[in-house]
PDB file of N, H, CA, C and O in Angstrom:
ATOM      1  N   MET A   1     -21.825  12.988 120.383  1.00  0.00           N
ATOM      2  CA  MET A   1     -20.935  12.630 121.456  1.00  0.00           C
ATOM      3  C   MET A   1     -19.572  13.293 121.215  1.00  0.00           C
ATOM      4  O   MET A   1     -19.105  13.386 120.080  1.00  0.00           O
ATOM      5  N   LEU A   2     -18.961  13.740 122.283  1.00  0.00           N
ATOM      6  H   LEU A   2     -19.341  13.665 123.205  1.00  0.00           H
ATOM      7  CA  LEU A   2     -17.655  14.386 122.186  1.00  0.00           C
ATOM      8  C   LEU A   2     -16.537  13.353 122.293  1.00  0.00           C
ATOM      9  O   LEU A   2     -16.657  12.374 123.030  1.00  0.00           O
ATOM     10  N   PRO A   3     -15.443  13.577 121.551  1.00  0.00           N
ATOM     11  CA  PRO A   3     -14.279  12.708 121.732  1.00  0.00           C
ATOM     12  C   PRO A   3     -13.631  12.975 123.089  1.00  0.00           C
ATOM     13  O   PRO A   3     -13.893  14.009 123.703  1.00  0.00           O
ATOM     14  N   GLU A   4     -12.805  12.073 123.555  1.00  0.00           N
ATOM     15  H   GLU A   4     -12.593  11.233 123.056  1.00  0.00           H
ATOM     16  CA  GLU A   4     -12.117  12.268 124.830  1.00  0.00           C
ATOM     17  C   GLU A   4     -11.083  13.375 124.701  1.00  0.00           C
ATOM     18  O   GLU A   4     -10.438  13.523 123.663  1.00  0.00           O
ATOM     19  N   PHE A   5     -10.934  14.155 125.778  1.00  0.00           N
ATOM     20  H   PHE A   5     -11.457  14.034 126.621  1.00  0.00           H
ATOM     21  CA  PHE A   5      -9.928  15.208 125.821  1.00  0.00           C
ATOM     22  C   PHE A   5      -9.621  15.519 127.275  1.00  0.00           C
ATOM     23  O   PHE A   5     -10.419  15.236 128.169  1.00  0.00           O
ATOM     24  N   GLU A   6      -8.453  16.106 127.495  1.00  0.00           N
ATOM     25  H   GLU A   6      -7.805  16.336 126.769  1.00  0.00           H
ATOM     26  CA  GLU A   6      -8.069  16.563 128.829  1.00  0.00           C
ATOM     27  C   GLU A   6      -8.559  17.994 128.996  1.00  0.00           C
ATOM     28  O   GLU A   6      -8.478  18.788 128.059  1.00  0.00           O
ATOM     29  N   MET A   7      -9.068  18.333 130.179  1.00  0.00           N
ATOM     30  H   MET A   7      -9.134  17.688 130.940  1.00  0.00           H
ATOM     31  CA  MET A   7      -9.577  19.680 130.449  1.00  0.00           C
ATOM     32  C   MET A   7      -8.677  20.368 131.462  1.00  0.00           C
ATOM     33  O   MET A   7      -8.421  19.838 132.544  1.00  0.00           O
ATOM     34  N   LEU A   8      -8.198  21.557 131.102  1.00  0.00           N
ATOM     35  H   LEU A   8      -8.406  21.988 130.224  1.00  0.00           H
ATOM     36  CA  LEU A   8      -7.404  22.378 132.015  1.00  0.00           C
ATOM     37  C   LEU A   8      -8.266  23.528 132.504  1.00  0.00           C
ATOM     38  O   LEU A   8      -9.015  24.121 131.727  1.00  0.00           O
ATOM     39  N   LEU A   9      -8.164  23.849 133.798  1.00  0.00           N
ATOM     40  H   LEU A   9      -7.556  23.367 134.429  1.00  0.00           H
ATOM     41  CA  LEU A   9      -8.955  24.918 134.399  1.00  0.00           C
ATOM     42  C   LEU A   9      -8.034  25.903 135.121  1.00  0.00           C
ATOM     43  O   LEU A   9      -8.015  25.937 136.352  1.00  0.00           O
ATOM     44  N   PRO A  10      -7.279  26.697 134.381  1.00  0.00           N
ATOM     45  CA  PRO A  10      -6.375  27.651 135.032  1.00  0.00           C
ATOM     46  C   PRO A  10      -7.158  28.733 135.761  1.00  0.00           C
ATOM     47  O   PRO A  10      -8.274  29.075 135.372  1.00  0.00           O
ATOM     48  N   ARG A  11      -6.557  29.268 136.825  1.00  0.00           N
ATOM     49  H   ARG A  11      -5.650  28.989 137.140  1.00  0.00           H
ATOM     50  CA  ARG A  11      -7.188  30.322 137.627  1.00  0.00           C
ATOM     51  C   ARG A  11      -6.429  31.640 137.544  1.00  0.00           C
ATOM     52  O   ARG A  11      -6.838  32.628 138.154  1.00  0.00           O
ATOM     53  N   SER A  12      -5.324  31.666 136.793  1.00  0.00           N
ATOM     54  H   SER A  12      -4.992  30.863 136.297  1.00  0.00           H
ATOM     55  CA  SER A  12      -4.539  32.898 136.683  1.00  0.00           C
ATOM     56  C   SER A  12      -3.876  32.962 135.313  1.00  0.00           C
ATOM     57  O   SER A  12      -3.722  31.944 134.639  1.00  0.00           O
ATOM     58  N   LEU A  13      -3.489  34.160 134.911  1.00  0.00           N
ATOM     59  H   LEU A  13      -3.614  34.987 135.458  1.00  0.00           H
ATOM     60  CA  LEU A  13      -2.812  34.341 133.635  1.00  0.00           C
ATOM     61  C   LEU A  13      -1.480  33.590 133.591  1.00  0.00           C
ATOM     62  O   LEU A  13      -1.171  32.993 132.560  1.00  0.00           O
ATOM     63  N   PRO A  14      -0.671  33.590 134.667  1.00  0.00           N
ATOM     64  CA  PRO A  14       0.557  32.787 134.629  1.00  0.00           C
ATOM     65  C   PRO A  14       0.289  31.290 134.391  1.00  0.00           C
ATOM     66  O   PRO A  14       1.073  30.626 133.713  1.00  0.00           O
ATOM     67  N   GLU A  15      -0.802  30.763 134.939  1.00  0.00           N
ATOM     68  H   GLU A  15      -1.438  31.302 135.490  1.00  0.00           H
ATOM     69  CA  GLU A  15      -1.146  29.358 134.691  1.00  0.00           C
ATOM     70  C   GLU A  15      -1.500  29.131 133.226  1.00  0.00           C
ATOM     71  O   GLU A  15      -1.131  28.109 132.649  1.00  0.00           O
ATOM     72  N   VAL A  16      -2.213  30.078 132.622  1.00  0.00           N
ATOM     73  H   VAL A  16      -2.513  30.909 133.090  1.00  0.00           H
ATOM     74  CA  VAL A  16      -2.560  29.989 131.199  1.00  0.00           C
ATOM     75  C   VAL A  16      -1.290  29.970 130.357  1.00  0.00           C
ATOM     76  O   VAL A  16      -1.124  29.113 129.490  1.00  0.00           O
ATOM     77  N   LEU A  17      -0.399  30.918 130.617  1.00  0.00           N
ATOM     78  H   LEU A  17      -0.534  31.614 131.322  1.00  0.00           H
ATOM     79  CA  LEU A  17       0.828  31.019 129.833  1.00  0.00           C
ATOM     80  C   LEU A  17       1.712  29.785 130.007  1.00  0.00           C
ATOM     81  O   LEU A  17       2.341  29.338 129.048  1.00  0.00           O
ATOM     82  N   ALA A  18       1.765  29.235 131.209  1.00  0.00           N
ATOM     83  H   ALA A  18       1.254  29.598 131.988  1.00  0.00           H
ATOM     84  CA  ALA A  18       2.548  28.020 131.451  1.00  0.00           C
ATOM     85  C   ALA A  18       1.977  26.839 130.665  1.00  0.00           C
ATOM     86  O   ALA A  18       2.731  26.051 130.095  1.00  0.00           O
ATOM     87  N   ALA A  19       0.658  26.715 130.632  1.00  0.00           N
ATOM     88  H   ALA A  19       0.045  27.355 131.095  1.00  0.00           H
ATOM     89  CA  ALA A  19       0.027  25.625 129.885  1.00  0.00           C
ATOM     90  C   ALA A  19       0.277  25.775 128.387  1.00  0.00           C
ATOM     91  O   ALA A  19       0.553  24.790 127.703  1.00  0.00           O
ATOM     92  N   LEU A  20       0.182  26.998 127.877  1.00  0.00           N
ATOM     93  H   LEU A  20      -0.042  27.798 128.433  1.00  0.00           H
ATOM     94  CA  LEU A  20       0.453  27.222 126.454  1.00  0.00           C
ATOM     95  C   LEU A  20       1.904  26.891 126.120  1.00  0.00           C
ATOM     96  O   LEU A  20       2.182  26.311 125.070  1.00  0.00           O
ATOM     97  N   ALA A  21       2.826  27.254 127.004  1.00  0.00           N
ATOM     98  H   ALA A  21       2.601  27.725 127.857  1.00  0.00           H
ATOM     99  CA  ALA A  21       4.242  26.942 126.781  1.00  0.00           C
ATOM    100  C   ALA A  21       4.482  25.429 126.824  1.00  0.00           C
ATOM    101  O   ALA A  21       5.276  24.902 126.045  1.00  0.00           O
ATOM    102  N   LYS A  22       3.803  24.746 127.724  1.00  0.00           N
ATOM    103  H   LYS A  22       3.158  25.174 128.357  1.00  0.00           H
ATOM    104  CA  LYS A  22       4.001  23.302 127.894  1.00  0.00           C
ATOM    105  C   LYS A  22       3.377  22.485 126.766  1.00  0.00           C
ATOM    106  O   LYS A  22       4.003  21.563 126.243  1.00  0.00           O
ATOM    107  N   TYR A  23       2.134  22.824 126.390  1.00  0.00           N
ATOM    108  H   TYR A  23       1.625  23.573 126.815  1.00  0.00           H
ATOM    109  CA  TYR A  23       1.382  21.995 125.450  1.00  0.00           C
ATOM    110  C   TYR A  23       1.363  22.528 124.022  1.00  0.00           C
ATOM    111  O   TYR A  23       1.064  21.774 123.096  1.00  0.00           O
ATOM    112  N   GLY A  24       1.673  23.794 123.822  1.00  0.00           N
ATOM    113  H   GLY A  24       1.916  24.407 124.574  1.00  0.00           H
ATOM    114  CA  GLY A  24       1.725  24.367 122.475  1.00  0.00           C
ATOM    115  C   GLY A  24       0.425  24.213 121.711  1.00  0.00           C
ATOM    116  O   GLY A  24      -0.651  24.531 122.216  1.00  0.00           O
ATOM    117  N   ALA A  25       0.539  23.718 120.481  1.00  0.00           N
ATOM    118  H   ALA A  25       1.414  23.460 120.071  1.00  0.00           H
ATOM    119  CA  ALA A  25      -0.618  23.616 119.585  1.00  0.00           C
ATOM    120  C   ALA A  25      -1.604  22.526 119.995  1.00  0.00           C
ATOM    121  O   ALA A  25      -2.688  22.438 119.418  1.00  0.00           O
ATOM    122  N   ASP A  26      -1.254  21.693 120.980  1.00  0.00           N
ATOM    123  H   ASP A  26      -0.373  21.765 121.449  1.00  0.00           H
ATOM    124  CA  ASP A  26      -2.177  20.640 121.423  1.00  0.00           C
ATOM    125  C   ASP A  26      -3.318  21.172 122.277  1.00  0.00           C
ATOM    126  O   ASP A  26      -4.306  20.469 122.489  1.00  0.00           O
ATOM    127  N   VAL A  27      -3.200  22.407 122.773  1.00  0.00           N
ATOM    128  H   VAL A  27      -2.398  22.978 122.601  1.00  0.00           H
ATOM    129  CA  VAL A  27      -4.229  22.960 123.655  1.00  0.00           C
ATOM    130  C   VAL A  27      -5.116  23.935 122.881  1.00  0.00           C
ATOM    131  O   VAL A  27      -4.630  24.765 122.113  1.00  0.00           O
ATOM    132  N   ALA A  28      -6.424  23.815 123.100  1.00  0.00           N
ATOM    133  H   ALA A  28      -6.819  23.140 123.723  1.00  0.00           H
ATOM    134  CA  ALA A  28      -7.397  24.730 122.502  1.00  0.00           C
ATOM    135  C   ALA A  28      -8.019  25.558 123.621  1.00  0.00           C
ATOM    136  O   ALA A  28      -8.796  25.028 124.415  1.00  0.00           O
ATOM    137  N   PRO A  29      -7.690  26.856 123.700  1.00  0.00           N
ATOM    138  CA  PRO A  29      -8.300  27.697 124.727  1.00  0.00           C
ATOM    139  C   PRO A  29      -9.754  28.014 124.369  1.00  0.00           C
ATOM    140  O   PRO A  29     -10.076  28.276 123.210  1.00  0.00           O
ATOM    141  N   ILE A  30     -10.625  27.986 125.380  1.00  0.00           N
ATOM    142  H   ILE A  30     -10.363  27.773 126.322  1.00  0.00           H
ATOM    143  CA  ILE A  30     -12.023  28.374 125.172  1.00  0.00           C
ATOM    144  C   ILE A  30     -12.442  29.340 126.276  1.00  0.00           C
ATOM    145  O   ILE A  30     -11.899  29.321 127.381  1.00  0.00           O
ATOM    146  N   ALA A  31     -13.410  30.177 125.956  1.00  0.00           N
ATOM    147  H   ALA A  31     -13.851  30.192 125.058  1.00  0.00           H
ATOM    148  CA  ALA A  31     -13.999  31.086 126.941  1.00  0.00           C
ATOM    149  C   ALA A  31     -15.497  31.118 126.693  1.00  0.00           C
ATOM    150  O   ALA A  31     -16.105  32.188 126.675  1.00  0.00           O
ATOM    151  N   GLY A  32     -16.070  29.990 126.510  1.00  0.00           N
ATOM    152  H   GLY A  32     -15.575  29.121 126.525  1.00  0.00           H
ATOM    153  CA  GLY A  32     -17.459  29.813 126.130  1.00  0.00           C
ATOM    154  C   GLY A  32     -17.524  28.535 125.319  1.00  0.00           C
ATOM    155  O   GLY A  32     -18.253  27.601 125.652  1.00  0.00           O
ATOM    156  N   GLY A  33     -16.747  28.511 124.250  1.00  0.00           N
ATOM    157  H   GLY A  33     -16.155  29.270 123.979  1.00  0.00           H
ATOM    158  CA  GLY A  33     -16.500  27.288 123.511  1.00  0.00           C
ATOM    159  C   GLY A  33     -17.591  26.786 122.598  1.00  0.00           C
ATOM    160  O   GLY A  33     -17.524  25.647 122.134  1.00  0.00           O
ATOM    161  N   THR A  34     -18.587  27.595 122.326  1.00  0.00           N
ATOM    162  H   THR A  34     -18.641  28.520 122.703  1.00  0.00           H
ATOM    163  CA  THR A  34     -19.693  27.115 121.507  1.00  0.00           C
ATOM    164  C   THR A  34     -19.212  26.557 120.175  1.00  0.00           C
ATOM    165  O   THR A  34     -19.597  25.448 119.804  1.00  0.00           O
ATOM    166  N   ASN A  35     -18.382  27.296 119.448  1.00  0.00           N
ATOM    167  H   ASN A  35     -18.069  28.197 119.749  1.00  0.00           H
ATOM    168  CA  ASN A  35     -17.914  26.826 118.140  1.00  0.00           C
ATOM    169  C   ASN A  35     -17.033  25.596 118.268  1.00  0.00           C
ATOM    170  O   ASN A  35     -17.145  24.668 117.466  1.00  0.00           O
ATOM    171  N   LEU A  36     -16.167  25.575 119.257  1.00  0.00           N
ATOM    172  H   LEU A  36     -16.076  26.329 119.908  1.00  0.00           H
ATOM    173  CA  LEU A  36     -15.282  24.428 119.427  1.00  0.00           C
ATOM    174  C   LEU A  36     -16.081  23.165 119.718  1.00  0.00           C
ATOM    175  O   LEU A  36     -15.794  22.110 119.151  1.00  0.00           O
ATOM    176  N   ILE A  37     -17.062  23.253 120.580  1.00  0.00           N
ATOM    177  H   ILE A  37     -17.295  24.109 121.041  1.00  0.00           H
ATOM    178  CA  ILE A  37     -17.866  22.073 120.925  1.00  0.00           C
ATOM    179  C   ILE A  37     -18.599  21.552 119.692  1.00  0.00           C
ATOM    180  O   ILE A  37     -18.669  20.340 119.485  1.00  0.00           O
ATOM    181  N   VAL A  38     -19.141  22.441 118.879  1.00  0.00           N
ATOM    182  H   VAL A  38     -19.084  23.425 119.048  1.00  0.00           H
ATOM    183  CA  VAL A  38     -19.811  22.035 117.632  1.00  0.00           C
ATOM    184  C   VAL A  38     -18.819  21.311 116.728  1.00  0.00           C
ATOM    185  O   VAL A  38     -19.134  20.255 116.180  1.00  0.00           O
ATOM    186  N   ASP A  39     -17.616  21.878 116.569  1.00  0.00           N
ATOM    187  H   ASP A  39     -17.361  22.736 117.014  1.00  0.00           H
ATOM    188  CA  ASP A  39     -16.593  21.257 115.722  1.00  0.00           C
ATOM    189  C   ASP A  39     -16.146  19.908 116.275  1.00  0.00           C
ATOM    190  O   ASP A  39     -15.886  18.981 115.509  1.00  0.00           O
ATOM    191  N   MET A  40     -16.055  19.793 117.589  1.00  0.00           N
ATOM    192  H   MET A  40     -16.266  20.546 118.212  1.00  0.00           H
ATOM    193  CA  MET A  40     -15.650  18.518 118.185  1.00  0.00           C
ATOM    194  C   MET A  40     -16.715  17.447 117.969  1.00  0.00           C
ATOM    195  O   MET A  40     -16.391  16.294 117.684  1.00  0.00           O
ATOM    196  N   ARG A  41     -17.966  17.823 118.103  1.00  0.00           N
ATOM    197  H   ARG A  41     -18.229  18.759 118.335  1.00  0.00           H
ATOM    198  CA  ARG A  41     -19.047  16.850 117.877  1.00  0.00           C
ATOM    199  C   ARG A  41     -19.058  16.367 116.435  1.00  0.00           C
ATOM    200  O   ARG A  41     -19.350  15.201 116.169  1.00  0.00           O
ATOM    201  N   ALA A  42     -18.737  17.268 115.496  1.00  0.00           N
ATOM    202  H   ALA A  42     -18.499  18.215 115.712  1.00  0.00           H
ATOM    203  CA  ALA A  42     -18.704  16.915 114.076  1.00  0.00           C
ATOM    204  C   ALA A  42     -17.355  16.313 113.669  1.00  0.00           C
ATOM    205  O   ALA A  42     -17.149  15.968 112.506  1.00  0.00           O
ATOM    206  N   GLU A  43     -16.439  16.189 114.636  1.00  0.00           N
ATOM    207  H   GLU A  43     -16.606  16.469 115.582  1.00  0.00           H
ATOM    208  CA  GLU A  43     -15.101  15.645 114.414  1.00  0.00           C
ATOM    209  C   GLU A  43     -14.296  16.452 113.402  1.00  0.00           C
ATOM    210  O   GLU A  43     -13.447  15.902 112.701  1.00  0.00           O
ATOM    211  N   ARG A  44     -14.564  17.770 113.324  1.00  0.00           N
ATOM    212  H   ARG A  44     -15.254  18.217 113.893  1.00  0.00           H
ATOM    213  CA  ARG A  44     -13.786  18.662 112.454  1.00  0.00           C
ATOM    214  C   ARG A  44     -12.517  19.140 113.148  1.00  0.00           C
ATOM    215  O   ARG A  44     -11.489  19.338 112.500  1.00  0.00           O
ATOM    216  N   HIS A  45     -12.584  19.325 114.448  1.00  0.00           N
ATOM    217  H   HIS A  45     -13.419  19.165 114.975  1.00  0.00           H
ATOM    218  CA  HIS A  45     -11.436  19.787 115.237  1.00  0.00           C
ATOM    219  C   HIS A  45     -11.529  19.110 116.592  1.00  0.00           C
ATOM    220  O   HIS A  45     -12.452  19.376 117.362  1.00  0.00           O
ATOM    221  N   CYS A  46     -10.580  18.239 116.887  1.00  0.00           N
ATOM    222  H   CYS A  46      -9.830  18.023 116.262  1.00  0.00           H
ATOM    223  CA  CYS A  46     -10.612  17.461 118.126  1.00  0.00           C
ATOM    224  C   CYS A  46      -9.290  17.611 118.872  1.00  0.00           C
ATOM    225  O   CYS A  46      -8.446  16.717 118.823  1.00  0.00           O
ATOM    226  N   PRO A  47      -9.108  18.734 119.559  1.00  0.00           N
ATOM    227  CA  PRO A  47      -7.855  18.927 120.285  1.00  0.00           C
ATOM    228  C   PRO A  47      -7.754  17.942 121.450  1.00  0.00           C
ATOM    229  O   PRO A  47      -8.762  17.608 122.073  1.00  0.00           O
ATOM    230  N   PRO A  48      -6.536  17.476 121.743  1.00  0.00           N
ATOM    231  CA  PRO A  48      -6.382  16.556 122.868  1.00  0.00           C
ATOM    232  C   PRO A  48      -6.537  17.241 124.224  1.00  0.00           C
ATOM    233  O   PRO A  48      -6.813  16.591 125.232  1.00  0.00           O
ATOM    234  N   ILE A  49      -6.352  18.588 124.237  1.00  0.00           N
ATOM    235  H   ILE A  49      -6.128  19.117 123.418  1.00  0.00           H
ATOM    236  CA  ILE A  49      -6.440  19.342 125.486  1.00  0.00           C
ATOM    237  C   ILE A  49      -7.282  20.592 125.249  1.00  0.00           C
ATOM    238  O   ILE A  49      -7.059  21.325 124.285  1.00  0.00           O
ATOM    239  N   VAL A  50      -8.246  20.832 126.128  1.00  0.00           N
ATOM    240  H   VAL A  50      -8.427  20.237 126.911  1.00  0.00           H
ATOM    241  CA  VAL A  50      -9.072  22.043 126.083  1.00  0.00           C
ATOM    242  C   VAL A  50      -8.808  22.818 127.372  1.00  0.00           C
ATOM    243  O   VAL A  50      -8.812  22.245 128.461  1.00  0.00           O
ATOM    244  N   MET A  51      -8.579  24.121 127.240  1.00  0.00           N
ATOM    245  H   MET A  51      -8.575  24.587 126.356  1.00  0.00           H
ATOM    246  CA  MET A  51      -8.290  24.961 128.405  1.00  0.00           C
ATOM    247  C   MET A  51      -9.396  26.005 128.550  1.00  0.00           C
ATOM    248  O   MET A  51      -9.557  26.868 127.687  1.00  0.00           O
ATOM    249  N   ASP A  52     -10.150  25.924 129.632  1.00  0.00           N
ATOM    250  H   ASP A  52     -10.019  25.223 130.333  1.00  0.00           H
ATOM    251  CA  ASP A  52     -11.255  26.843 129.923  1.00  0.00           C
ATOM    252  C   ASP A  52     -10.702  28.119 130.564  1.00  0.00           C
ATOM    253  O   ASP A  52     -10.158  28.080 131.668  1.00  0.00           O
ATOM    254  N   LEU A  53     -10.846  29.240 129.870  1.00  0.00           N
ATOM    255  H   LEU A  53     -11.288  29.272 128.973  1.00  0.00           H
ATOM    256  CA  LEU A  53     -10.324  30.523 130.345  1.00  0.00           C
ATOM    257  C   LEU A  53     -11.339  31.326 131.152  1.00  0.00           C
ATOM    258  O   LEU A  53     -11.033  32.436 131.587  1.00  0.00           O
ATOM    259  N   SER A  54     -12.527  30.793 131.359  1.00  0.00           N
ATOM    260  H   SER A  54     -12.775  29.891 131.006  1.00  0.00           H
ATOM    261  CA  SER A  54     -13.606  31.575 131.964  1.00  0.00           C
ATOM    262  C   SER A  54     -13.389  31.916 133.439  1.00  0.00           C
ATOM    263  O   SER A  54     -14.099  32.762 133.983  1.00  0.00           O
ATOM    264  N   HIS A  55     -12.423  31.274 134.092  1.00  0.00           N
ATOM    265  H   HIS A  55     -11.846  30.587 133.650  1.00  0.00           H
ATOM    266  CA  HIS A  55     -12.171  31.554 135.512  1.00  0.00           C
ATOM    267  C   HIS A  55     -10.890  32.350 135.742  1.00  0.00           C
ATOM    268  O   HIS A  55     -10.368  32.387 136.857  1.00  0.00           O
ATOM    269  N   VAL A  56     -10.386  32.983 134.690  1.00  0.00           N
ATOM    270  H   VAL A  56     -10.809  32.953 133.785  1.00  0.00           H
ATOM    271  CA  VAL A  56      -9.155  33.775 134.787  1.00  0.00           C
ATOM    272  C   VAL A  56      -9.551  35.252 134.821  1.00  0.00           C
ATOM    273  O   VAL A  56      -9.902  35.814 133.784  1.00  0.00           O
ATOM    274  N   PRO A  57      -9.499  35.888 135.991  1.00  0.00           N
ATOM    275  CA  PRO A  57      -9.964  37.275 136.124  1.00  0.00           C
ATOM    276  C   PRO A  57      -9.308  38.250 135.147  1.00  0.00           C
ATOM    277  O   PRO A  57      -9.971  39.162 134.651  1.00  0.00           O
ATOM    278  N   ASP A  58      -8.014  38.072 134.862  1.00  0.00           N
ATOM    279  H   ASP A  58      -7.476  37.331 135.264  1.00  0.00           H
ATOM    280  CA  ASP A  58      -7.321  38.993 133.956  1.00  0.00           C
ATOM    281  C   ASP A  58      -7.839  38.927 132.524  1.00  0.00           C
ATOM    282  O   ASP A  58      -7.567  39.829 131.732  1.00  0.00           O
ATOM    283  N   LEU A  59      -8.578  37.881 132.180  1.00  0.00           N
ATOM    284  H   LEU A  59      -8.800  37.149 132.823  1.00  0.00           H
ATOM    285  CA  LEU A  59      -9.081  37.725 130.817  1.00  0.00           C
ATOM    286  C   LEU A  59     -10.567  38.037 130.696  1.00  0.00           C
ATOM    287  O   LEU A  59     -11.171  37.788 129.653  1.00  0.00           O
ATOM    288  N   ARG A  60     -11.151  38.572 131.742  1.00  0.00           N
ATOM    289  H   ARG A  60     -10.660  38.774 132.590  1.00  0.00           H
ATOM    290  CA  ARG A  60     -12.578  38.922 131.707  1.00  0.00           C
ATOM    291  C   ARG A  60     -12.750  40.353 131.232  1.00  0.00           C
ATOM    292  O   ARG A  60     -12.124  41.273 131.759  1.00  0.00           O
ATOM    293  N   GLY A  61     -13.586  40.530 130.250  1.00  0.00           N
ATOM    294  H   GLY A  61     -14.094  39.782 129.822  1.00  0.00           H
ATOM    295  CA  GLY A  61     -13.952  41.869 129.808  1.00  0.00           C
ATOM    296  C   GLY A  61     -12.915  42.547 128.932  1.00  0.00           C
ATOM    297  O   GLY A  61     -11.829  42.025 128.681  1.00  0.00           O
ATOM    298  N   ILE A  62     -13.293  43.722 128.483  1.00  0.00           N
ATOM    299  H   ILE A  62     -14.175  44.146 128.687  1.00  0.00           H
ATOM    300  CA  ILE A  62     -12.447  44.580 127.659  1.00  0.00           C
ATOM    301  C   ILE A  62     -12.446  45.943 128.315  1.00  0.00           C
ATOM    302  O   ILE A  62     -13.495  46.447 128.716  1.00  0.00           O
ATOM    303  N   ARG A  63     -11.265  46.545 128.425  1.00  0.00           N
ATOM    304  H   ARG A  63     -10.413  46.136 128.098  1.00  0.00           H
ATOM    305  CA  ARG A  63     -11.178  47.858 129.060  1.00  0.00           C
ATOM    306  C   ARG A  63     -10.086  48.688 128.388  1.00  0.00           C
ATOM    307  O   ARG A  63      -9.244  48.167 127.656  1.00  0.00           O
ATOM    308  N   ARG A  64     -10.124  49.959 128.649  1.00  0.00           N
ATOM    309  H   ARG A  64     -10.808  50.383 129.244  1.00  0.00           H
ATOM    310  CA  ARG A  64      -9.114  50.862 128.120  1.00  0.00           C
ATOM    311  C   ARG A  64      -8.077  51.130 129.199  1.00  0.00           C
ATOM    312  O   ARG A  64      -8.422  51.440 130.339  1.00  0.00           O
ATOM    313  N   GLU A  65      -6.810  51.009 128.836  1.00  0.00           N
ATOM    314  H   GLU A  65      -6.530  50.757 127.909  1.00  0.00           H
ATOM    315  CA  GLU A  65      -5.701  51.361 129.720  1.00  0.00           C
ATOM    316  C   GLU A  65      -4.812  52.322 128.950  1.00  0.00           C
ATOM    317  O   GLU A  65      -4.028  51.911 128.095  1.00  0.00           O
ATOM    318  N   GLY A  66      -4.941  53.606 129.260  1.00  0.00           N
ATOM    319  H   GLY A  66      -5.577  53.941 129.955  1.00  0.00           H
ATOM    320  CA  GLY A  66      -4.179  54.618 128.527  1.00  0.00           C
ATOM    321  C   GLY A  66      -4.588  54.636 127.069  1.00  0.00           C
ATOM    322  O   GLY A  66      -5.760  54.832 126.748  1.00  0.00           O
ATOM    323  N   ASP A  67      -3.633  54.434 126.194  1.00  0.00           N
ATOM    324  H   ASP A  67      -2.680  54.274 126.454  1.00  0.00           H
ATOM    325  CA  ASP A  67      -3.902  54.429 124.753  1.00  0.00           C
ATOM    326  C   ASP A  67      -4.226  53.042 124.209  1.00  0.00           C
ATOM    327  O   ASP A  67      -4.310  52.857 122.994  1.00  0.00           O
ATOM    328  N   TYR A  68      -4.407  52.073 125.092  1.00  0.00           N
ATOM    329  H   TYR A  68      -4.339  52.223 126.078  1.00  0.00           H
ATOM    330  CA  TYR A  68      -4.591  50.689 124.656  1.00  0.00           C
ATOM    331  C   TYR A  68      -5.940  50.129 125.098  1.00  0.00           C
ATOM    332  O   TYR A  68      -6.470  50.499 126.146  1.00  0.00           O
ATOM    333  N   ILE A  69      -6.480  49.235 124.286  1.00  0.00           N
ATOM    334  H   ILE A  69      -6.050  48.934 123.435  1.00  0.00           H
ATOM    335  CA  ILE A  69      -7.667  48.452 124.634  1.00  0.00           C
ATOM    336  C   ILE A  69      -7.149  47.069 125.019  1.00  0.00           C
ATOM    337  O   ILE A  69      -6.479  46.402 124.231  1.00  0.00           O
ATOM    338  N   VAL A  70      -7.470  46.649 126.247  1.00  0.00           N
ATOM    339  H   VAL A  70      -8.014  47.191 126.888  1.00  0.00           H
ATOM    340  CA  VAL A  70      -6.987  45.342 126.726  1.00  0.00           C
ATOM    341  C   VAL A  70      -8.139  44.502 127.239  1.00  0.00           C
ATOM    342  O   VAL A  70      -7.931  43.373 127.682  1.00  0.00           O
TER     343      VAL A  70
END
């Protein structure tokens, strides 16, 4: 069983950054979350807030932009 936590579902990068600024270390970002869910069930890591990044288009995939991988 998972402990209680608040779930954030941002839809844009500015929403992600605002949540990180507001909640700081209390928020655990996930983009799949397999390891986090295992840790939460075992009570090894139980963040009060989980933020699902899977619906943020700017964070999907890896691409090359000029000399950078983003």
